[in-house]
C-alpha positions as CSV (number, residue, x, y, z in Angstrom):
1,M,34.9,-40.6,-137.1
2,T,32.0,-38.2,-136.8
3,N,29.7,-41.0,-135.6
4,R,32.1,-41.8,-132.8
5,F,31.7,-38.2,-131.5
6,H,27.9,-38.7,-131.7
7,E,28.2,-41.6,-129.3
8,L,29.6,-39.2,-126.6
9,P,27.6,-36.9,-124.3
10,R,27.8,-33.3,-125.5
11,F,30.1,-32.0,-122.7
12,L,32.6,-34.7,-123.4
13,A,32.3,-34.6,-127.2
14,E,33.0,-30.9,-127.2
15,R,36.3,-31.5,-125.4
16,S,37.4,-34.6,-127.2
17,R,39.4,-35.4,-130.3
18,F,40.2,-38.7,-131.9
19,T,43.8,-39.5,-133.1
20,T,46.3,-42.3,-133.2
21,L,49.2,-42.6,-130.8
22,G,51.8,-45.0,-132.1
23,P,49.9,-48.1,-132.8
24,A,46.8,-47.2,-130.8
25,P,43.6,-45.3,-131.8
26,A,43.0,-42.9,-129.0
27,L,40.3,-40.7,-127.6
28,L,41.9,-37.5,-126.1
29,A,39.8,-35.3,-123.8
30,H,41.2,-32.1,-122.4
31,P,39.5,-29.6,-120.0
32,D,40.1,-26.6,-122.3
33,W,42.7,-27.5,-124.9
34,E,44.5,-24.3,-124.0
35,S,46.2,-24.8,-120.6
36,E,48.5,-27.5,-119.4
37,A,46.7,-30.3,-117.6
38,P,47.8,-33.6,-115.9
39,V,46.6,-36.7,-117.8
40,L,45.3,-40.2,-117.2
41,L,46.1,-43.0,-119.6
42,W,43.1,-45.3,-119.4
43,M,42.6,-48.8,-120.8
44,H,39.3,-50.6,-121.2
45,G,38.6,-54.3,-120.5
46,R,38.4,-57.3,-122.8
47,T,35.7,-57.0,-125.6
48,A,35.2,-53.3,-124.9
49,H,36.5,-50.1,-126.6
50,K,37.9,-46.7,-125.7
51,E,34.6,-44.8,-125.9
52,L,33.1,-46.9,-123.1
53,D,32.2,-45.2,-119.8
54,P,32.1,-41.5,-120.7
55,G,31.1,-40.7,-117.2
56,R,34.6,-41.5,-116.1
57,Y,36.2,-39.1,-118.6
58,T,33.7,-36.4,-117.8
59,R,34.5,-36.5,-114.1
60,L,38.2,-36.2,-114.9
61,L,37.6,-33.2,-117.1
62,R,35.5,-31.4,-114.5
63,A,38.3,-32.0,-112.0
64,G,40.9,-30.5,-114.4
65,I,42.5,-33.7,-115.6
66,A,42.9,-34.7,-119.2
67,C,42.3,-38.2,-120.4
68,C,43.9,-40.4,-123.0
69,A,41.8,-43.6,-123.6
70,I,43.2,-46.1,-126.1
71,D,41.9,-49.1,-128.0
72,L,43.7,-52.2,-126.8
73,P,45.1,-54.5,-129.6
74,A,42.2,-56.5,-131.2
75,H,39.6,-54.1,-129.8
76,G,37.7,-51.0,-130.9
77,Q,39.1,-49.7,-134.1
78,R,41.7,-52.4,-134.0
79,R,39.1,-55.2,-133.5
80,D,39.7,-58.7,-134.7
81,E,38.7,-62.2,-133.6
82,R,41.0,-62.2,-130.6
83,S,38.8,-59.8,-128.7
84,D,36.1,-62.4,-128.0
85,D,38.4,-65.3,-127.1
86,P,39.9,-65.2,-123.5
87,A,42.6,-67.6,-124.7
88,H,44.4,-64.6,-126.2
89,S,44.2,-62.4,-123.0
90,I,47.8,-63.0,-121.9
91,A,49.2,-62.3,-125.3
92,L,47.1,-59.1,-125.6
93,V,48.3,-57.9,-122.1
94,D,51.9,-58.5,-123.1
95,Q,51.5,-56.7,-126.5
96,T,49.8,-53.6,-124.8
97,V,52.5,-53.3,-122.2
98,G,55.0,-53.1,-125.0
99,E,53.1,-50.3,-126.7
100,I,52.7,-47.9,-123.7
101,D,56.0,-46.1,-124.0
102,M,55.4,-45.2,-127.6
103,I,51.9,-44.0,-126.7
104,V,53.2,-41.8,-123.9
105,S,56.1,-40.4,-125.9
106,T,53.8,-39.5,-128.8
107,L,51.3,-37.9,-126.4
108,A,54.0,-35.8,-124.8
109,R,54.7,-34.2,-128.1
110,L,51.1,-33.2,-128.9
111,E,49.5,-29.8,-128.5
112,G,52.6,-28.0,-127.2
113,G,52.8,-30.1,-124.0
114,R,49.2,-29.4,-123.0
115,F,49.0,-33.0,-121.9
116,N,51.5,-32.9,-119.0
117,T,53.1,-36.4,-119.0
118,S,55.2,-35.4,-116.0
119,R,52.0,-35.5,-114.0
120,M,50.5,-38.6,-115.5
121,G,48.5,-41.5,-114.1
122,I,47.8,-44.9,-115.6
123,G,44.9,-47.2,-115.1
124,G,42.3,-49.5,-116.5
125,M,39.4,-51.8,-116.0
126,S,39.8,-55.6,-115.9
127,M,42.3,-56.6,-118.6
128,G,43.3,-52.9,-119.0
129,G,44.1,-52.8,-115.4
130,M,46.3,-55.9,-115.7
131,V,48.3,-54.0,-118.4
132,A,48.7,-51.0,-116.1
133,L,49.9,-53.1,-113.1
134,R,52.4,-55.0,-115.3
135,R,53.8,-51.8,-116.8
136,L,54.4,-50.4,-113.3
137,C,56.8,-53.2,-112.6
138,E,59.4,-51.5,-114.8
139,P,60.8,-47.9,-114.7
140,H,58.0,-45.6,-115.8
141,P,56.9,-41.9,-115.7
142,F,53.6,-42.4,-113.8
143,V,52.8,-40.7,-110.5
144,A,49.6,-42.6,-109.6
145,A,47.5,-45.5,-110.7
146,A,43.9,-46.7,-110.5
147,V,42.4,-50.0,-111.5
148,D,38.8,-51.3,-111.5
149,A,37.8,-55.0,-111.2
150,S,41.4,-56.0,-112.1
151,C,44.1,-58.3,-110.8
152,G,47.8,-58.2,-110.3
153,N,48.3,-61.8,-109.4
154,L,47.6,-63.6,-112.7
155,S,49.0,-66.9,-111.5
156,E,46.4,-66.9,-108.7
157,L,43.7,-65.9,-111.2
158,Y,44.5,-68.6,-113.8
159,F,45.9,-71.3,-111.5
160,P,44.1,-70.9,-108.1
161,A,46.0,-72.2,-105.1
162,D,43.1,-74.5,-104.1
163,G,43.3,-76.4,-107.4
164,S,39.9,-75.3,-108.7
165,P,39.5,-74.5,-112.4
166,G,38.9,-70.8,-111.4
167,P,36.6,-68.5,-113.5
168,W,38.6,-69.0,-116.7
169,K,38.0,-72.3,-118.6
170,V,41.0,-71.7,-120.9
171,S,44.4,-73.2,-120.8
172,H,47.4,-70.9,-120.5
173,D,51.1,-71.7,-120.4
174,R,52.4,-71.1,-116.9
175,A,55.6,-69.6,-118.1
176,E,53.7,-67.1,-120.4
177,V,51.5,-66.2,-117.5
178,A,54.5,-65.7,-115.2
179,R,56.1,-63.4,-117.7
180,V,53.3,-60.9,-117.6
181,D,52.2,-61.6,-114.0
182,P,52.8,-58.3,-112.0
183,S,53.0,-60.3,-108.7
184,Q,56.1,-62.0,-109.9
185,H,57.9,-58.8,-110.9
186,L,57.4,-56.6,-107.9
187,A,61.1,-56.0,-107.3
188,G,60.9,-53.4,-110.1
189,W,57.9,-51.6,-108.8
190,T,58.5,-48.1,-107.6
191,P,55.9,-47.2,-104.9
192,I,53.3,-44.7,-106.1
193,P,49.7,-44.1,-104.9
194,L,47.4,-46.9,-106.2
195,L,43.6,-47.2,-105.9
196,A,41.9,-50.6,-106.5
197,V,38.2,-50.7,-106.8
198,H,36.5,-54.1,-106.8
199,S,33.4,-56.1,-105.9
200,R,33.8,-59.0,-103.4
201,G,31.3,-60.9,-105.5
202,D,33.2,-60.5,-108.8
203,R,32.7,-63.8,-110.7
204,V,35.1,-62.9,-113.6
205,V,38.1,-61.5,-111.6
206,P,37.7,-62.8,-108.1
207,W,38.5,-60.3,-105.3
208,Q,40.5,-62.9,-103.5
209,A,43.2,-62.9,-106.2
210,Q,43.4,-59.1,-106.3
211,E,43.4,-58.9,-102.5
212,K,46.3,-61.3,-102.4
213,F,48.2,-59.1,-104.9
214,L,47.5,-55.9,-102.9
215,D,48.8,-57.6,-99.7
216,Q,51.9,-58.6,-101.6
217,L,52.3,-55.1,-102.9
218,A,51.9,-53.6,-99.4
219,D,54.7,-55.9,-98.2
220,H,56.9,-54.7,-101.0
221,Y,56.2,-51.1,-100.1
222,R,57.3,-51.9,-96.5
223,Q,60.4,-53.6,-97.6
224,V,61.6,-50.6,-99.6
225,G,60.6,-48.1,-96.9
226,A,57.5,-46.8,-98.5
227,D,54.1,-46.2,-96.8
228,P,51.7,-49.1,-97.6
229,G,49.0,-46.6,-97.0
230,L,49.7,-45.3,-100.5
231,I,47.6,-48.4,-101.6
232,E,43.9,-47.6,-101.3
233,R,41.1,-50.1,-101.6
234,C,37.4,-49.4,-102.4
235,V,35.6,-52.7,-102.2
236,F,31.8,-53.3,-102.4
237,D,30.1,-56.3,-101.0
238,K,27.4,-56.4,-103.8
239,T,26.7,-54.0,-106.7
240,G,24.1,-55.7,-108.8
241,A,26.3,-55.4,-111.9
242,A,26.5,-58.2,-114.5
243,M,28.7,-60.9,-113.0
244,E,29.5,-58.3,-110.3
245,H,32.2,-57.3,-112.8
246,L,30.9,-55.0,-115.6
247,G,30.8,-51.7,-113.9
248,F,29.7,-51.3,-110.3
249,G,25.9,-51.3,-110.7
250,T,24.2,-49.4,-107.9
251,H,27.7,-48.2,-106.7
252,A,28.8,-47.0,-110.1
253,T,28.6,-43.3,-109.2
254,E,30.4,-43.9,-105.9
255,A,33.1,-45.8,-107.7
256,K,33.7,-43.2,-110.4
257,N,33.6,-40.3,-107.8
258,T,36.1,-42.2,-105.6
259,Q,38.5,-42.6,-108.5
260,A,38.2,-39.0,-109.7
261,E,38.8,-37.7,-106.2
262,F,41.9,-40.0,-105.8
263,L,43.4,-38.9,-109.1
264,A,42.7,-35.2,-108.4
265,R,44.6,-35.6,-105.1
266,H,47.6,-37.1,-106.7
267,L,47.8,-35.6,-110.2
268,L,46.8,-32.0,-109.5
269,S,49.4,-31.6,-106.8
270,R,52.3,-29.6,-108.1
271,G,54.6,-31.7,-106.0
272,A,53.6,-34.8,-108.0
């Protein structure tokens, strides 16, 4: 475990602890470990791990927001062969959605309530973001959400309307995809602020599929009398990142700052 601390920048390492929340190994970072702080539950993408992207966690800490980053099933300290095979993505999304409530309830009992789960956000990158979006389709405690390079219309992602094979050369059962597809469960979505960051050139999770979902979600907000302006988009034309998907390349700093500012607006407000 000491080696895992050594992988983190000093500022973050000094404010971080490793633990297990329910089934999930977790990195907990807190601004001071003394006062109460709002918290973001963050989930990494496929083949990654919870220690990835310390700059994101550092920005949250500097803003006064704690962070709980977990290893998804088959990843990080839970790693097995499913991590590298996209054929397992749908099952892993489904499994993680089922783990979130236990993770949150365990977190709420830690450190005398210093992680304030009444002012809690949820988010993730790529597959982690898909988990977040699906969890938001059921009753939940979250007051804001943020996703990077992710998608809430999994049917469009895996079975594009134009009949093309799409970016994923794997075969998924349509019924299984539909069960975890956020776009098919929006009736249960309670409107909250949402930030979606993406690249138009993303060759892993095409922007067109996520854009379609965000349009669907905006329509849902209107139908229930909520402001569709609660949904914010930060979209870059080109970033230079690998596959235009892994991070945001030359726009990485802007993307992280935009997310930190968004979360500060919504999690630090006492009215949240």
